[in-house]
Biopython code that builds the backbone (N, CA, C, O; Angstrom):
import numpy as np
from Bio.PDB.StructureBuilder import StructureBuilder

atoms = [
    (1, "MET", "N", (0.845, -1.182, 0.000)),
    (1, "MET", "CA", (0.000, 0.000, 0.000)),
    (1, "MET", "C", (0.886, 1.240, 0.000)),
    (1, "MET", "O", (1.847, 1.320, 0.766)),
    (2, "THR", "N", (0.575, 2.180, -0.834)),
    (2, "THR", "CA", (1.348, 3.411, -0.899)),
    (2, "THR", "C", (0.675, 4.483, -0.052)),
    (2, "THR", "O", (-0.550, 4.518, 0.064)),
    (3, "ALA", "N", (1.470, 5.339, 0.528)),
    (3, "ALA", "CA", (0.945, 6.418, 1.360)),
    (3, "ALA", "C", (0.327, 7.496, 0.480)),
    (3, "ALA", "O", (0.865, 7.852, -0.569)),
    (4, "THR", "N", (-0.816, 8.007, 0.931)),
    (4, "THR", "CA", (-1.443, 9.139, 0.258)),
    (4, "THR", "C", (-1.467, 10.306, 1.216)),
    (4, "THR", "O", (-1.056, 10.183, 2.370)),
    (5, "ALA", "N", (-1.949, 11.439, 0.739)),
    (5, "ALA", "CA", (-1.990, 12.641, 1.581)),
    (5, "ALA", "C", (-2.888, 12.462, 2.797)),
    (5, "ALA", "O", (-2.802, 13.245, 3.743)),
    (6, "GLU", "N", (-3.754, 11.437, 2.792)),
    (6, "GLU", "CA", (-4.674, 11.275, 3.909)),
    (6, "GLU", "C", (-4.271, 10.174, 4.873)),
    (6, "GLU", "O", (-4.994, 9.930, 5.839)),
    (7, "THR", "N", (-3.167, 9.508, 4.659)),
    (7, "THR", "CA", (-2.758, 8.457, 5.573)),
    (7, "THR", "C", (-2.035, 9.066, 6.769)),
    (7, "THR", "O", (-1.421, 10.125, 6.641)),
    (8, "PRO", "N", (-2.098, 8.413, 7.932)),
    (8, "PRO", "CA", (-1.444, 8.955, 9.124)),
    (8, "PRO", "C", (0.053, 9.158, 8.965)),
    (8, "PRO", "O", (0.625, 10.034, 9.614)),
    (9, "GLN", "N", (0.716, 8.350, 8.098)),
    (9, "GLN", "CA", (2.155, 8.509, 7.930)),
    (9, "GLN", "C", (2.505, 9.899, 7.395)),
    (9, "GLN", "O", (3.570, 10.432, 7.708)),
    (10, "VAL", "N", (1.627, 10.482, 6.601)),
    (10, "VAL", "CA", (1.900, 11.777, 6.001)),
    (10, "VAL", "C", (1.335, 12.908, 6.850)),
    (10, "VAL", "O", (2.012, 13.913, 7.067)),
    (11, "THR", "N", (0.106, 12.759, 7.331)),
    (11, "THR", "CA", (-0.568, 13.852, 8.030)),
    (11, "THR", "C", (-0.289, 13.885, 9.521)),
    (11, "THR", "O", (-0.446, 14.932, 10.150)),
    (12, "GLY", "N", (0.119, 12.770, 10.101)),
    (12, "GLY", "CA", (0.306, 12.711, 11.540)),
    (12, "GLY", "C", (-0.999, 12.504, 12.291)),
    (12, "GLY", "O", (-1.002, 12.506, 13.522)),
    (13, "LEU", "N", (-2.097, 12.329, 11.590)),
    (13, "LEU", "CA", (-3.390, 12.123, 12.242)),
    (13, "LEU", "C", (-3.474, 10.727, 12.840)),
    (13, "LEU", "O", (-2.946, 9.762, 12.287)),
    (14, "ARG", "N", (-4.147, 10.642, 13.976)),
    (14, "ARG", "CA", (-4.406, 9.366, 14.636)),
    (14, "ARG", "C", (-5.894, 9.299, 14.961)),
    (14, "ARG", "O", (-6.569, 10.320, 15.096)),
    (15, "GLN", "N", (-6.379, 8.078, 15.081)),
    (15, "GLN", "CA", (-7.807, 7.871, 15.311)),
    (15, "GLN", "C", (-8.107, 7.660, 16.796)),
    (15, "GLN", "O", (-7.433, 6.891, 17.481)),
    (16, "GLN", "N", (-9.135, 8.360, 17.273)),
    (16, "GLN", "CA", (-9.720, 8.088, 18.575)),
    (16, "GLN", "C", (-11.082, 7.466, 18.321)),
    (16, "GLN", "O", (-11.826, 7.930, 17.457)),
    (17, "VAL", "N", (-11.415, 6.415, 19.071)),
    (17, "VAL", "CA", (-12.665, 5.700, 18.886)),
    (17, "VAL", "C", (-13.479, 5.769, 20.172)),
    (17, "VAL", "O", (-12.967, 5.568, 21.273)),
    (18, "LEU", "N", (-14.758, 6.060, 19.994)),
    (18, "LEU", "CA", (-15.715, 6.113, 21.096)),
    (18, "LEU", "C", (-16.833, 5.134, 20.775)),
    (18, "LEU", "O", (-17.468, 5.241, 19.725)),
    (19, "VAL", "N", (-17.080, 4.186, 21.662)),
    (19, "VAL", "CA", (-18.157, 3.222, 21.494)),
    (19, "VAL", "C", (-19.224, 3.548, 22.531)),
    (19, "VAL", "O", (-18.967, 3.508, 23.734)),
    (20, "LEU", "N", (-20.419, 3.870, 22.056)),
    (20, "LEU", "CA", (-21.528, 4.174, 22.954)),
    (20, "LEU", "C", (-22.607, 3.113, 22.819)),
    (20, "LEU", "O", (-22.972, 2.723, 21.709)),
    (21, "TYR", "N", (-23.108, 2.656, 23.938)),
    (21, "TYR", "CA", (-24.253, 1.746, 23.986)),
    (21, "TYR", "C", (-25.431, 2.570, 24.468)),
    (21, "TYR", "O", (-25.398, 3.124, 25.566)),
    (22, "LEU", "N", (-26.468, 2.653, 23.654)),
    (22, "LEU", "CA", (-27.614, 3.512, 23.959)),
    (22, "LEU", "C", (-28.807, 2.684, 24.425)),
    (22, "LEU", "O", (-28.862, 1.473, 24.212)),
    (23, "ALA", "N", (-29.758, 3.360, 25.063)),
    (23, "ALA", "CA", (-30.943, 2.695, 25.598)),
    (23, "ALA", "C", (-31.834, 2.123, 24.495)),
    (23, "ALA", "O", (-32.572, 1.168, 24.736)),
    (24, "SER", "N", (-31.777, 2.689, 23.301)),
    (24, "SER", "CA", (-32.510, 2.153, 22.151)),
    (24, "SER", "C", (-31.717, 2.478, 20.894)),
    (24, "SER", "O", (-30.590, 2.966, 20.981)),
    (25, "SER", "N", (-32.291, 2.215, 19.735)),
    (25, "SER", "CA", (-31.577, 2.415, 18.479)),
    (25, "SER", "C", (-31.531, 3.870, 18.018)),
    (25, "SER", "O", (-30.903, 4.167, 17.001)),
    (26, "ALA", "N", (-32.176, 4.777, 18.736)),
    (26, "ALA", "CA", (-32.194, 6.192, 18.352)),
    (26, "ALA", "C", (-30.996, 6.925, 18.959)),
    (26, "ALA", "O", (-30.690, 6.754, 20.139)),
    (27, "LEU", "N", (-30.322, 7.741, 18.149)),
    (27, "LEU", "CA", (-29.136, 8.458, 18.627)),
    (27, "LEU", "C", (-29.422, 9.460, 19.737)),
    (27, "LEU", "O", (-28.505, 9.866, 20.449)),
    (28, "ASP", "N", (-30.678, 9.863, 19.895)),
    (28, "ASP", "CA", (-30.986, 10.826, 20.958)),
    (28, "ASP", "C", (-31.372, 10.144, 22.272)),
    (28, "ASP", "O", (-31.883, 10.802, 23.178)),
    (29, "GLN", "N", (-31.138, 8.854, 22.387)),
    (29, "GLN", "CA", (-31.402, 8.128, 23.627)),
    (29, "GLN", "C", (-30.196, 8.203, 24.554)),
    (29, "GLN", "O", (-29.084, 8.499, 24.117)),
    (30, "ARG", "N", (-30.420, 7.935, 25.825)),
    (30, "ARG", "CA", (-29.352, 8.066, 26.825)),
    (30, "ARG", "C", (-28.303, 6.962, 26.685)),
    (30, "ARG", "O", (-28.597, 5.850, 26.247)),
    (31, "VAL", "N", (-27.078, 7.301, 27.067)),
    (31, "VAL", "CA", (-25.953, 6.367, 27.044)),
    (31, "VAL", "C", (-26.035, 5.474, 28.278)),
    (31, "VAL", "O", (-26.167, 5.968, 29.398)),
    (32, "ILE", "N", (-25.955, 4.153, 28.070)),
    (32, "ILE", "CA", (-25.988, 3.221, 29.196)),
    (32, "ILE", "C", (-24.663, 2.477, 29.377)),
    (32, "ILE", "O", (-24.465, 1.797, 30.384)),
    (33, "GLY", "N", (-23.764, 2.605, 28.412)),
    (33, "GLY", "CA", (-22.444, 1.997, 28.504)),
    (33, "GLY", "C", (-21.528, 2.628, 27.465)),
    (33, "GLY", "O", (-22.004, 3.190, 26.479)),
    (34, "TRP", "N", (-20.223, 2.540, 27.676)),
    (34, "TRP", "CA", (-19.294, 3.181, 26.741)),
    (34, "TRP", "C", (-17.883, 2.605, 26.891)),
    (34, "TRP", "O", (-17.538, 2.017, 27.916)),
    (35, "SER", "N", (-17.092, 2.787, 25.855)),
    (35, "SER", "CA", (-15.664, 2.463, 25.836)),
    (35, "SER", "C", (-14.964, 3.521, 24.997)),
    (35, "SER", "O", (-15.548, 4.064, 24.059)),
    (36, "THR", "N", (-13.730, 3.807, 25.330)),
    (36, "THR", "CA", (-12.945, 4.746, 24.542)),
    (36, "THR", "C", (-11.581, 4.129, 24.238)),
    (36, "THR", "O", (-11.030, 3.368, 25.033)),
    (37, "TYR", "N", (-11.056, 4.478, 23.067)),
    (37, "TYR", "CA", (-9.746, 4.011, 22.629)),
    (37, "TYR", "C", (-9.021, 5.188, 21.990)),
    (37, "TYR", "O", (-9.599, 5.922, 21.188)),
    (38, "ASP", "N", (-7.756, 5.363, 22.348)),
    (38, "ASP", "CA", (-7.005, 6.525, 21.888)),
    (38, "ASP", "C", (-5.785, 6.101, 21.092)),
    (38, "ASP", "O", (-4.786, 5.653, 21.655)),
    (39, "GLY", "N", (-5.874, 6.246, 19.775)),
    (39, "GLY", "CA", (-4.764, 5.896, 18.897)),
    (39, "GLY", "C", (-3.604, 6.873, 18.950)),
    (39, "GLY", "O", (-2.553, 6.623, 18.358)),
    (40, "THR", "N", (-3.785, 7.990, 19.658)),
    (40, "THR", "CA", (-2.681, 8.944, 19.766)),
    (40, "THR", "C", (-1.668, 8.517, 20.824)),
    (40, "THR", "O", (-0.515, 8.949, 20.801)),
    (41, "GLY", "N", (-2.103, 7.668, 21.748)),
    (41, "GLY", "CA", (-1.232, 7.253, 22.839)),
    (41, "GLY", "C", (-1.136, 8.278, 23.955)),
    (41, "GLY", "O", (-0.386, 8.075, 24.911)),
    (42, "GLN", "N", (-1.883, 9.382, 23.856)),
    (42, "GLN", "CA", (-1.819, 10.443, 24.868)),
    (42, "GLN", "C", (-2.601, 10.089, 26.130)),
    (42, "GLN", "O", (-2.279, 10.566, 27.218)),
    (43, "THR", "N", (-3.635, 9.247, 25.984)),
    (43, "THR", "CA", (-4.396, 8.801, 27.152)),
    (43, "THR", "C", (-4.468, 7.282, 27.126)),
    (43, "THR", "O", (-4.275, 6.658, 26.083)),
    (44, "HIS", "N", (-4.744, 6.700, 28.276)),
    (44, "HIS", "CA", (-4.821, 5.250, 28.402)),
    (44, "HIS", "C", (-6.097, 4.878, 29.169)),
    (44, "HIS", "O", (-6.037, 4.430, 30.314)),
    (45, "PRO", "N", (-7.243, 5.071, 28.522)),
    (45, "PRO", "CA", (-8.496, 4.774, 29.204)),
    (45, "PRO", "C", (-8.622, 3.285, 29.528)),
    (45, "PRO", "O", (-8.111, 2.431, 28.804)),
    (46, "THR", "N", (-9.303, 3.002, 30.613)),
    (46, "THR", "CA", (-9.512, 1.614, 31.019)),
    (46, "THR", "C", (-10.897, 1.470, 31.631)),
    (46, "THR", "O", (-11.535, 2.463, 31.982)),
    (47, "THR", "N", (-11.352, 0.252, 31.755)),
    (47, "THR", "CA", (-12.667, -0.023, 32.321)),
    (47, "THR", "C", (-12.777, 0.571, 33.716)),
    (47, "THR", "O", (-11.870, 0.430, 34.536)),
    (48, "GLY", "N", (-13.897, 1.238, 33.979)),
    (48, "GLY", "CA", (-14.144, 1.796, 35.296)),
    (48, "GLY", "C", (-13.501, 3.141, 35.547)),
    (48, "GLY", "O", (-13.429, 3.580, 36.695)),
    (49, "ASP", "N", (-13.026, 3.817, 34.497)),
    (49, "ASP", "CA", (-12.420, 5.138, 34.666)),
    (49, "ASP", "C", (-13.399, 6.136, 35.267)),
    (49, "ASP", "O", (-13.002, 7.020, 36.026)),
    (50, "SER", "N", (-14.674, 5.996, 34.930)),
    (50, "SER", "CA", (-15.659, 6.977, 35.359)),
    (50, "SER", "C", (-17.039, 6.332, 35.449)),
    (50, "SER", "O", (-17.360, 5.413, 34.695)),
    (51, "ASP", "N", (-17.840, 6.825, 36.373)),
    (51, "ASP", "CA", (-19.240, 6.396, 36.470)),
    (51, "ASP", "C", (-20.138, 7.275, 35.623)),
    (51, "ASP", "O", (-21.330, 7.002, 35.476)),
    (52, "VAL", "N", (-19.562, 8.332, 35.065)),
    (52, "VAL", "CA", (-20.337, 9.294, 34.272)),
    (52, "VAL", "C", (-19.977, 9.108, 32.801)),
    (52, "VAL", "O", (-18.800, 9.169, 32.445)),
    (53, "PRO", "N", (-20.976, 8.881, 31.937)),
    (53, "PRO", "CA", (-20.661, 8.703, 30.509)),
    (53, "PRO", "C", (-20.076, 9.976, 29.906)),
    (53, "PRO", "O", (-20.343, 11.073, 30.396)),
    (54, "PRO", "N", (-19.277, 9.838, 28.842)),
    (54, "PRO", "CA", (-18.667, 11.012, 28.223)),
    (54, "PRO", "C", (-19.698, 11.938, 27.582)),
    (54, "PRO", "O", (-19.441, 13.132, 27.426)),
    (55, "TYR", "N", (-20.852, 11.405, 27.213)),
    (55, "TYR", "CA", (-21.948, 12.188, 26.633)),
    (55, "TYR", "C", (-23.261, 11.634, 27.146)),
    (55, "TYR", "O", (-23.357, 10.451, 27.474)),
    (56, "GLU", "N", (-24.273, 12.485, 27.216)),
    (56, "GLU", "CA", (-25.601, 12.050, 27.642)),
    (56, "GLU", "C", (-26.275, 11.181, 26.575)),
    (56, "GLU", "O", (-26.970, 10.219, 26.899)),
    (57, "THR", "N", (-26.063, 11.527, 25.302)),
    (57, "THR", "CA", (-26.683, 10.813, 24.179)),
    (57, "THR", "C", (-25.676, 10.664, 23.043)),
    (57, "THR", "O", (-24.619, 11.294, 23.050)),
    (58, "GLY", "N", (-26.014, 9.832, 22.076)),
    (58, "GLY", "CA", (-25.192, 9.725, 20.881)),
    (58, "GLY", "C", (-25.205, 11.005, 20.074)),
    (58, "GLY", "O", (-24.204, 11.365, 19.456)),
    (59, "LEU", "N", (-26.331, 11.692, 20.077)),
    (59, "LEU", "CA", (-26.448, 12.962, 19.363)),
    (59, "LEU", "C", (-25.491, 14.003, 19.938)),
    (59, "LEU", "O", (-24.924, 14.802, 19.192)),
    (60, "ASP", "N", (-25.306, 14.000, 21.254)),
    (60, "ASP", "CA", (-24.358, 14.930, 21.880)),
    (60, "ASP", "C", (-22.933, 14.673, 21.385)),
    (60, "ASP", "O", (-22.160, 15.615, 21.215)),
    (61, "ALA", "N", (-22.583, 13.408, 21.154)),
    (61, "ALA", "CA", (-21.254, 13.087, 20.622)),
    (61, "ALA", "C", (-21.101, 13.644, 19.206)),
    (61, "ALA", "O", (-20.045, 14.174, 18.858)),
    (62, "LEU", "N", (-22.146, 13.525, 18.393)),
    (62, "LEU", "CA", (-22.102, 14.094, 17.041)),
    (62, "LEU", "C", (-21.917, 15.607, 17.083)),
    (62, "LEU", "O", (-21.137, 16.167, 16.313)),
    (63, "LYS", "N", (-22.640, 16.264, 17.987)),
    (63, "LYS", "CA", (-22.550, 17.717, 18.109)),
    (63, "LYS", "C", (-21.155, 18.167, 18.531)),
    (63, "LYS", "O", (-20.740, 19.287, 18.234)),
    (64, "ASP", "N", (-20.427, 17.279, 19.231)),
    (64, "ASP", "CA", (-19.085, 17.612, 19.699)),
    (64, "ASP", "C", (-18.003, 17.255, 18.674)),
    (64, "ASP", "O", (-16.813, 17.382, 18.961)),
    (65, "GLY", "N", (-18.412, 16.811, 17.481)),
    (65, "GLY", "CA", (-17.443, 16.569, 16.430)),
    (65, "GLY", "C", (-17.078, 15.117, 16.187)),
    (65, "GLY", "O", (-16.273, 14.838, 15.298)),
    (66, "TRP", "N", (-17.640, 14.177, 16.943)),
    (66, "TRP", "CA", (-17.398, 12.766, 16.683)),
    (66, "TRP", "C", (-18.148, 12.358, 15.428)),
    (66, "TRP", "O", (-19.276, 12.797, 15.204)),
    (67, "ARG", "N", (-17.530, 11.521, 14.611)),
    (67, "ARG", "CA", (-18.147, 11.046, 13.371)),
    (67, "ARG", "C", (-18.638, 9.618, 13.580)),
    (67, "ARG", "O", (-17.873, 8.744, 13.989)),
    (68, "LEU", "N", (-19.907, 9.388, 13.300)),
    (68, "LEU", "CA", (-20.484, 8.050, 13.411)),
    (68, "LEU", "C", (-20.036, 7.222, 12.220)),
    (68, "LEU", "O", (-20.232, 7.633, 11.076)),
    (69, "PHE", "N", (-19.430, 6.051, 12.470)),
    (69, "PHE", "CA", (-19.039, 5.221, 11.338)),
    (69, "PHE", "C", (-19.606, 3.820, 11.384)),
    (69, "PHE", "O", (-19.428, 3.059, 10.433)),
    (70, "GLN", "N", (-20.285, 3.451, 12.463)),
    (70, "GLN", "CA", (-20.934, 2.142, 12.479)),
    (70, "GLN", "C", (-22.030, 2.125, 13.522)),
    (70, "GLN", "O", (-21.868, 2.640, 14.629)),
    (71, "ALA", "N", (-23.151, 1.525, 13.150)),
    (71, "ALA", "CA", (-24.264, 1.289, 14.076)),
    (71, "ALA", "C", (-24.624, -0.187, 13.977)),
    (71, "ALA", "O", (-24.546, -0.779, 12.901)),
    (72, "SER", "N", (-25.013, -0.772, 15.089)),
    (72, "SER", "CA", (-25.342, -2.189, 15.076)),
    (72, "SER", "C", (-26.643, -2.451, 14.324)),
    (72, "SER", "O", (-27.526, -1.595, 14.268)),
    (73, "GLN", "N", (-26.746, -3.633, 13.755)),
    (73, "GLN", "CA", (-27.962, -4.019, 13.056)),
    (73, "GLN", "C", (-29.093, -4.214, 14.051)),
    (73, "GLN", "O", (-28.871, -4.602, 15.198)),
    (74, "LEU", "N", (-30.299, -3.941, 13.597)),
    (74, "LEU", "CA", (-31.481, -4.176, 14.420)),
    (74, "LEU", "C", (-32.060, -5.540, 14.049)),
    (74, "LEU", "O", (-32.754, -5.679, 13.042)),
    (75, "ASN", "N", (-31.772, -6.521, 14.860)),
    (75, "ASN", "CA", (-32.259, -7.872, 14.623)),
    (75, "ASN", "C", (-33.331, -8.209, 15.654)),
    (75, "ASN", "O", (-33.087, -8.070, 16.853)),
    (76, "PRO", "N", (-34.495, -8.643, 15.226)),
    (76, "PRO", "CA", (-35.533, -9.013, 16.176)),
    (76, "PRO", "C", (-35.151, -10.298, 16.918)),
    (76, "PRO", "O", (-34.458, -11.148, 16.358)),
    (77, "PRO", "N", (-35.587, -10.446, 18.154)),
    (77, "PRO", "CA", (-35.287, -11.678, 18.889)),
    (77, "PRO", "C", (-36.047, -12.858, 18.293)),
    (77, "PRO", "O", (-37.112, -12.693, 17.698)),
    (78, "TYR", "N", (-35.485, -14.040, 18.462)),
    (78, "TYR", "CA", (-36.178, -15.243, 18.032)),
    (78, "TYR", "C", (-37.420, -15.438, 18.902)),
    (78, "TYR", "O", (-37.407, -15.090, 20.083)),
    (79, "PRO", "N", (-38.472, -15.979, 18.341)),
    (79, "PRO", "CA", (-39.689, -16.229, 19.128)),
    (79, "PRO", "C", (-39.378, -17.054, 20.378)),
    (79, "PRO", "O", (-38.688, -18.072, 20.323)),
    (80, "GLY", "N", (-39.908, -16.580, 21.498)),
    (80, "GLY", "CA", (-39.660, -17.245, 22.774)),
    (80, "GLY", "C", (-38.438, -16.738, 23.504)),
    (80, "GLY", "O", (-38.202, -17.133, 24.646)),
    (81, "HIS", "N", (-37.644, -15.864, 22.876)),
    (81, "HIS", "CA", (-36.426, -15.334, 23.500)),
    (81, "HIS", "C", (-36.480, -13.815, 23.659)),
    (81, "HIS", "O", (-35.442, -13.163, 23.771)),
    (82, "GLU", "N", (-37.668, -13.263, 23.668)),
    (82, "GLU", "CA", (-37.831, -11.811, 23.746)),
    (82, "GLU", "C", (-37.277, -11.215, 25.042)),
    (82, "GLU", "O", (-36.909, -10.041, 25.071)),
    (83, "TYR", "N", (-37.213, -12.003, 26.101)),
    (83, "TYR", "CA", (-36.800, -11.470, 27.399)),
    (83, "TYR", "C", (-35.468, -12.041, 27.878)),
    (83, "TYR", "O", (-35.117, -11.892, 29.048)),
    (84, "ASP", "N", (-34.726, -12.690, 26.987)),
    (84, "ASP", "CA", (-33.402, -13.187, 27.350)),
    (84, "ASP", "C", (-32.454, -12.014, 27.578)),
    (84, "ASP", "O", (-32.526, -10.996, 26.890)),
    (85, "VAL", "N", (-31.574, -12.173, 28.545)),
    (85, "VAL", "CA", (-30.555, -11.161, 28.818)),
    (85, "VAL", "C", (-29.299, -11.570, 28.058)),
    (85, "VAL", "O", (-28.874, -12.724, 28.111)),
    (86, "SER", "N", (-28.713, -10.606, 27.349)),
    (86, "SER", "CA", (-27.550, -10.917, 26.529)),
    (86, "SER", "C", (-26.660, -9.683, 26.440)),
    (86, "SER", "O", (-26.490, -8.973, 27.431)),
    (87, "PHE", "N", (-26.095, -9.420, 25.278)),
    (87, "PHE", "CA", (-25.212, -8.286, 25.066)),
    (87, "PHE", "C", (-26.021, -6.987, 24.923)),
    (87, "PHE", "O", (-27.237, -7.024, 24.741)),
    (88, "LEU", "N", (-25.340, -5.856, 25.006)),
    (88, "LEU", "CA", (-25.984, -4.560, 24.766)),
    (88, "LEU", "C", (-26.087, -4.382, 23.260)),
    (88, "LEU", "O", (-25.070, -4.295, 22.572)),
    (89, "LYS", "N", (-27.305, -4.328, 22.748)),
    (89, "LYS", "CA", (-27.473, -4.421, 21.297)),
    (89, "LYS", "C", (-27.497, -3.104, 20.543)),
    (89, "LYS", "O", (-27.432, -3.122, 19.314)),
    (90, "HIS", "N", (-27.587, -1.974, 21.206)),
    (90, "HIS", "CA", (-27.653, -0.691, 20.496)),
    (90, "HIS", "C", (-26.286, -0.010, 20.589)),
    (90, "HIS", "O", (-26.085, 0.931, 21.356)),
    (91, "GLU", "N", (-25.358, -0.520, 19.779)),
    (91, "GLU", "CA", (-23.955, -0.131, 19.831)),
    (91, "GLU", "C", (-23.629, 0.797, 18.659)),
    (91, "GLU", "O", (-23.966, 0.510, 17.511)),
    (92, "PHE", "N", (-22.971, 1.907, 18.971)),
    (92, "PHE", "CA", (-22.602, 2.904, 17.964)),
    (92, "PHE", "C", (-21.110, 3.213, 18.092)),
    (92, "PHE", "O", (-20.613, 3.466, 19.189)),
    (93, "PHE", "N", (-20.402, 3.189, 16.961)),
    (93, "PHE", "CA", (-18.975, 3.504, 16.938)),
    (93, "PHE", "C", (-18.789, 4.897, 16.332)),
    (93, "PHE", "O", (-19.317, 5.204, 15.263)),
    (94, "PHE", "N", (-18.030, 5.725, 17.041)),
    (94, "PHE", "CA", (-17.710, 7.081, 16.589)),
    (94, "PHE", "C", (-16.190, 7.209, 16.487)),
    (94, "PHE", "O", (-15.452, 6.463, 17.130)),
    (95, "GLU", "N", (-15.730, 8.162, 15.674)),
    (95, "GLU", "CA", (-14.298, 8.416, 15.581)),
    (95, "GLU", "C", (-14.026, 9.912, 15.496)),
    (95, "GLU", "O", (-14.862, 10.708, 15.067)),
    (96, "LYS", "N", (-12.817, 10.253, 15.925)),
    (96, "LYS", "CA", (-12.241, 11.574, 15.688)),
    (96, "LYS", "C", (-10.843, 11.345, 15.170)),
    (96, "LYS", "O", (-10.135, 10.458, 15.647)),
    (97, "LEU", "N", (-10.443, 12.132, 14.203)),
    (97, "LEU", "CA", (-9.059, 12.109, 13.742)),
    (97, "LEU", "C", (-8.371, 13.310, 14.337)),
    (97, "LEU", "O", (-8.765, 14.450, 14.093)),
    (98, "VAL", "N", (-7.327, 13.048, 15.129)),
    (98, "VAL", "CA", (-6.631, 14.139, 15.817)),
    (98, "VAL", "C", (-5.142, 14.078, 15.560)),
    (98, "VAL", "O", (-4.395, 14.919, 16.060)),
]
sb = StructureBuilder()
sb.init_structure("model")
sb.init_model(0)
sb.init_chain("A")
sb.init_seg("    ")
for serial, (resi, resn, name, xyz) in enumerate(atoms, 1):
    if name == "N":
        sb.init_residue(resn, " ", resi, " ")
    sb.init_atom(name, np.array(xyz, "f"), 0.0, 1.0, " ", f" {name:<3s}", serial, name[0])
structure = sb.get_structure()
């Protein structure tokens, strides 16, 4: 792969990733879980860093300059499994290039 003007090798940009788990599939719903990853190496976030989410909603993250690049699929539960407890299904991935 050759470097282009937009690759980190040339621009010095690094990716920060924010994963928000929302109460439902709508971006204006409250955050119920989150993870952060910092490709710059300037911070080292870890589980349990804070009891307060970085944003109240996914929409607040967009307003602050985070770019949404992935949302989880909305898959209906199998019949008879509507009330099973499993993973957090309303997962949204955001990024910032810094």
